[in-house]
N, C-alpha and C positions, 0 to 999 in steps of 0.2 A: 581739665576738659571744660569747654565752654558750651552752654546751650544758648542759642539766640533764635529769634523769630526768622522764619524764611521770608526773604524779601521778594517783592513782585518784580523780579528781574529775570532776564533770560539765563544769566549765569547761575542763579540760585535754582531755577527750575531744572536746568540741566544737571546740576550737582545732585539734587534729590533723586532724579531718575537714574543717574549712573550708579548711585549707591544701591538703589533698588535692583537694578540689573545685576550687579555683582553679587549682592546678597542672595537673590533668588537663584542665580546660576550655580551657587555653591550647595544648594539643597540636594539631598540624595534623589537620584532619578531625574534630575532636571535635564531638559533637552538643550543641546547646544544652541547658542544664540545664532539666529540666521539674519542675513542682511547686513547693512551698514551699522557701525558701532553707535551712531547718534540715536538718542531716544526718539520714538515715534512722536509726531507732532501732537496727536491727541493727548499723550501722556504729559507733555510739556504744558499744553493748554489747561489740562486738569489741575496741575500744580498751581499755576498762576491764578486760575479761577478760585481755588480754595483759599489761597493767600489773600485774595481780595474779599471774599465773602466771610471767611473765618480766620482772620489773621492770628487770633489768640490760640488757635488750635493747630498751628503749623510751626514746627521747630526743626532746627538743624543742630547736630552735635559736632563740635570741632575739636580736634586734637592736634597740637603743634601747628595751628593755623590752617589745617585742612579738614574738610567735611568727612565724617566717618559714620554718621547715622542721621536718619530723618524720620519724622512722623508728620502725617497729615490727618486732621480730623475735622469734623463739621457737626453743627447742631441744626436740626430742622424740627421746629414745633414740638419740643420735648423729646426728640430722638437724637441720641449722640451716636455718630458713626465714626469708627476708626477706618479711614480710607487707606492708610499705608503706615507700616512700621518696618523699617529696614536698617540693618547695621552691617557694615563691612565685615567680611569673614575674619580679618586679622584682629579685630577688637571685640569679637563676640565672646560672651562669657565674662565680660569685665564691668557689667552694670550699665552699659550705655543704653541698651534697650529698655531696661527698667526705668531709668531716669526720663527717657523720652516718653514712655507710656504714662508715667506719673504726671508729667507736664500736660500731656494731651488730655488725660482723664480729669485733671483739674478744670479744664475748659468745659467738660461735660458735666460738671457737678450740678445737681439739680434736675438733670434729665432722668425721667423714670424708665426709659427704654434705651437699649444699646444694640448695635449691630456691627459685625466685622466678618471678613473672610480671612481665615487662617491658612497659611501655607502648611503643607505636610511636614512640619518640623517639630520634633519633640520639645525643643526649647520654647517655641511659640505656643504650642498646646499648653504647656505648663504655665507659661506667663498669663495666658488669657483665662485659663481656668481659675488661677489664683485671683484674678481680677473679677471673678464672679460671673463669667460667661458660661452658659450651657453650650457645649460644642456638639453640633449635629454633623455627622459624617456626610460629605458631599460627593457628588459624581460629576463627571464631565462627558459630554457627547462630542464626538469629532469624526471627521471623515468626509468623503464625497457623497453628495446627495443623489440617491437613486430616485429619479423622477417617476419611475413606474409605480412607486409606492405613494405618490402624492395624489391619492384619490380623495376628493373632498366634495361633499354635496354643494358647498358654496351657499347654503341657505342663510348664512350670516354675512352680510356685506362688509368687506374690508376696503378701506380707501386710504389715500395718502393724507397724512396729518401735517400740521404746521403750528406756528405760535398761537393761532386763534383757538386751538384746542386746549389751552392751558387749564381752563376750568375743569374740563373732563379729566385731564391727566392728574391734576391735584386731587380731585374728588376720588378717583380710583386709588391713588396712593394712600389717602387718609383712611379709606375703608380697609385696606389690606395691612398697612404697617403703622397706622395711627399718626402719620405725618406726611405732608406733601414733600416732594423733592424741591419745589419752589424754583429758585434760580438755577438749579442744576439742569433743569429742562432746557434752558437757554444754551448751556454748554453742549448738551447732547444734540440739540437741533443743529448746532453749528458744526459739529464734528462727526456726526453719523450720516451715512448715505441716505437713509430715509426713516421716517416715522410712519408706522401703520396704525390705523385707528379703526375700531369697531364700535358702533353705537346703535343699538337696536332695542326693541322692546324686551328682549331676553336679557339685556345687560350691556356692559361696555368694557372696553379694555384698550390697551395700546402696546406697541412693540417697536423698539429701535433696532435697526439692522445696519451694520457697517461692514461691507464686503461679505465675508462668510460668518461674521460674528453676530450672534444675537446678544445685544448689549444689555437690554432691560425689557422685561415683559411683565405686565400686570393686568389682571382682568377680574371681573366680578363673578365669573363662573369658569369651571374647567372646560366647558364646551367652547366658550369664547376664547379662552386661552389657547386651546388646541388649534382652533381655527386660525388664530394669529400666528402661531408658531409654524403651522404648515405653510401659510402664505409667505412668511419670512424666509423659510428654507427653500420654497419654490423660486424665490427671487435671487438666491445665491448664484453668482455667475458660474457658468459651466467651467469645470476644472479647478474651481476654488474650494479649498478645504472649509467645511462648515464647522462651527464650534459653539457649543452652548455650555456655559459654566454654572457651577454652584447649585446643582440639583440635589435637594434633600429628598428623603423618603416621601415627603408630602407632595412632591411634584411628579408622581408616577404618570400623570397625563402627559408630561413632557417626555419622559423616558419612553412611553409607548409610541409617541409621534416620531422620536428619533430612531427607534428600532424599525419602525415601518419604512423609513427611507434609507436604511442601511448604515446608519451611523454607529460607531463603536462607543461603548460605555466603559469608563474606567473610574475608579475612586480617585479623588483628588482634593485633599484638604478638608476643611470644616467651615460650616457657617456658624458663627458664634452669636448668640442672642442673650440679652439680659433684660428681664422684666417683660418679656413678650414671647409668644409662640411663633413658630415659623410662618411667615405670611404665605398664603396659598389661595388661588394659584398665582405664583409669583416667581420670576427668575431675576435675581438681583444683578446689577452691574457691580462686579467685585471692587471697582474703583470708587463707586459712589453709593452702592447698595440701594 
C-alpha cells in the first residue's frame, strides 16, 4: 500500500469524495444516496481548498494503483482539525485508516487543541478515542420549516455579510474555539448561498446558509445565536428540507429553535474534541468545523 499527498487536481478531488461517499454509505442506518453519482461541487472545492492551504495534512492511500482511503486535515492558529477520514468498505479493518490518521496527526503535532466530527461507526469511535479525543454525542435537526413558529422580536438586526466582515468572523471564531477559520471563510463565502451577520451592542455573530443547510454558526451569546438561526431557517426556500448538524448538549438553544419550527431531532455521530471544551454557542461545519 502507498500513501501519497493529495494533489490539487480534479481527478484527486473526485477520488477523495468518491471514497467518502462509498465509505459513509456503508455505515449502519445510512440513507440511500440521492441524485447523480458525481460528488457535489462544494465537496470537490473543499478538497482542493485544503490541499492548497494544508498540503501536508491531506493524503491518499492507494492499493494496486487505485485509491482506497483518504484523509483531509488542517491547522488554524494552534487548532488541528480532522476534516475527513474515509476508507473503502472492502479494505476496512486492514490498518488503512490507522495509517492515514497517523500521517494526518503528524501534521497536527504541536497543536494544543483538536476537533473532528465522527460518524456513528464503532470503528471510528474506537480510533478517535484511542487518539485522545473526548467524544460528545451529537444530534441533527431536519425537516420542513413551519413558518408559523418563526416568531422573533427582531430586536437584534441581522444583515447580509461579505468578505469585508472577516475581522468580525475571525474575532468570534477566536473567542469560541481559540482559533480563526481564516482562509476557510473564503471557501464558505464562495460556495454558500449567503452569510448572515449580527453586530450589536449585545454582541456579534454570524451564520452561513446554503439552501436548507445551516453550515456554520458562531455567536458571542445564545440570544444572538438563536436570532441568527431563526433568520437562517426563515430564509430556507419553501419545500426545501432544512438541516442543522452536530448539535451537542451545550447547544440546547439551537435544539429549542429547531423544535419551535417543527424540525425533527435525531442522534447522529459525535463531536470529538481534544484539549478544549465544546464551543458554545456554536454549530460547526462538519467539513471544516
